C-alpha positions, 0 to 999 in steps of 0.5 A, a space after each residue: 553629264 550623260 545628257 551633255 554626252 548624248 547632245 555631243 554625239 547627236 551633234 557629231 552625227 548631224 555634222 558628219 551627215 551634212 559633211 557627207 551631203 556636201 559636194 566634194 566631201 565624199 567618194 560620190 560627189 553627186 548626192 542626187 539620183 544619177 538619172 535626175 542630175 547625172 551631169 558629170 562625165 569623169 572619163 572624157 576619154 570614153 567620149 566619141 561624139 558630141 552633138 550640140 543644138 541651139 534654140 536658134 536652129 544652129 547645130 554642130 556635130 564633133 566626132 573623134 576620128 583616127 586623125 583627130 576630132 572633126 566638126 560637121 564631118 568637114 573641118 578639124 576641131 579647134 583644140 581650145 573649144 574642144 578642151 573647154 567642153 571636155 573639161 566642163 563635162 568632167 567638172 560640172 556638178 549639180 549644186 541643188 535642185 532649182 528652188 520652187 520660187 525660181 522653177 517656173 522661170 527656169 522651165 520657161 527658159 529651158 523650154 524656149 532658149 536652151 541648148 541641147 547637148 548629146 554625148 555618145 561614147 566611142 561605140 555610138 552609145 548615148 552617154 548623156 543628154 541634157 539641156 543648158 539654160 541661163 544663169 541661176 537667180 544669184 548668177 552663180 551656177 547654170 540651170 540645166 535639165 537632164 533628159 527625162 528628169 522631173 526638175 532642173 538643177 543648178 550646176 556649177 563647174 569646179 574652179 569656175 565662177 559664172 555660168 556655163 551656157 556660152 561654153 556649149 556653143 552651137 556655132 560652127 565657127 567657134 568649133 573650127 580649127 583656125 589654120 590658114 597655112 600648115 605646110 612643113 617646109 619639106 612638103 613645099 614645092 613653091 611659094 608666091 607672094 603678089 602685092 597688089 599695089 607694089 608688084 615690084 615687091 612680089 616674089 616666088 620661092 621655088 624649091 627643088 630638093 636642097 636647092 632654093 631659088 627666088 624669082 623676082 623683079 630683074 633689078 632685084 635679082 641683079 643686086 650685087 650681093 646675090 641671093 641669100 640662100 639661107 634666108 630663102 630656105 628658112 622662109 619655107 619654114 614659116 608656113 607651119 601652124 599659121 592661124 587666123 584670129 576668127 571666122 567672119 562667115 555669115 556676118 552681115 554685109 561681109 562680102 560687101 565689106 571685102 569688096 570695098 577693101 583694097 587688096 594687099 596681097 595674094 599668098 599661094 603655097 604649092 605642095 610637092 603633091 600639087 595641092 594649092 593653099 591660097 589666101 587673099 589678104 585685104 586691108 581692114 577699115 579702122 574700127 573701135 578696136 583699132 589703134 590710132 597709128 599711121 604705120 601698120 604692124 607690117 612696118 608700112 605706112 597705112 594707105 588710109 583709114 585702115 587697121 594697123 594690126 588686123 586684116 581680112 583674108 579669103 581662104 579655103 578656095 574662096 569659101 571662108 573669110 577670116 580675120 588675121 593678125 598682121 604680126 602673125 603673117 609678118 614672116 610670110 609677107 616679106 619683100 622680094 629685096 629682102 632675099 638679096 640682103 647680105 646678112 652682116 653676121 655671115 663671114 
């Protein structure tokens, strides 16, 4: 009986020890030395700067400022990418040291094809530096190595199945805010939309105080119903939070592709302080993602073998080429005569 009690007590102690060592079952979820495997940053609000450098030479610097996070001291940061990295830093934990059988391969990959991540606090003090490699042998977890550590660890983020390498992207276009237009109506002095193939549908909306005027083809301006003031005024509200789908900068043959594409329109927004925001929009050739339809999302017949959902746009003073969705730009790309339609529900 006494032996049985002793066995039970010993088993209970062993079980408690194993339970304590398992991640997530104790107050200190990382059972390993912080210098060797301290990949977690619980207080992401303390982070002031993140620097990520890829093995291909690409790098990105993301800094917290009084006006928000800035990428490479030029661009606003894309919230979704920023939040993904901050959440990853908060949730990633070491599972176990890389096994001896996988050690050589993990070290080789970390030495040649890893991504270096440096994290600093708001005062500029270094918080963490680690290297992100590829997936672990069983494709669960990611090989990572702390700077100065003796061996790499397999790291996993709670609630995420897969490896974390792609989250630490060093490509600037993955980090940049995708805003094309973000001008409140109260800051707009004028908007002009010029259609390359159908100039009679072009127009300019001008605002002076509470008054809004629309300049267009004379035949349109002489329509019997006259200008629909409510429509013209509400149009100016469509230029807040207008985003592109992604950047195409640096893609092979990008400039040639744009030169060969027929131009659709030019949209120009002038603010009350004289700043000009411009987007030149082009048809995009049909590709494997395109739908096989004859009418675009803008409600127009396609001019040839062109995409019915997406278009190219050249923005930021001709520095950027982006991909835009027609449905996102639908409210902006109106036609002059629409401002002279009578609303049936108006009395």
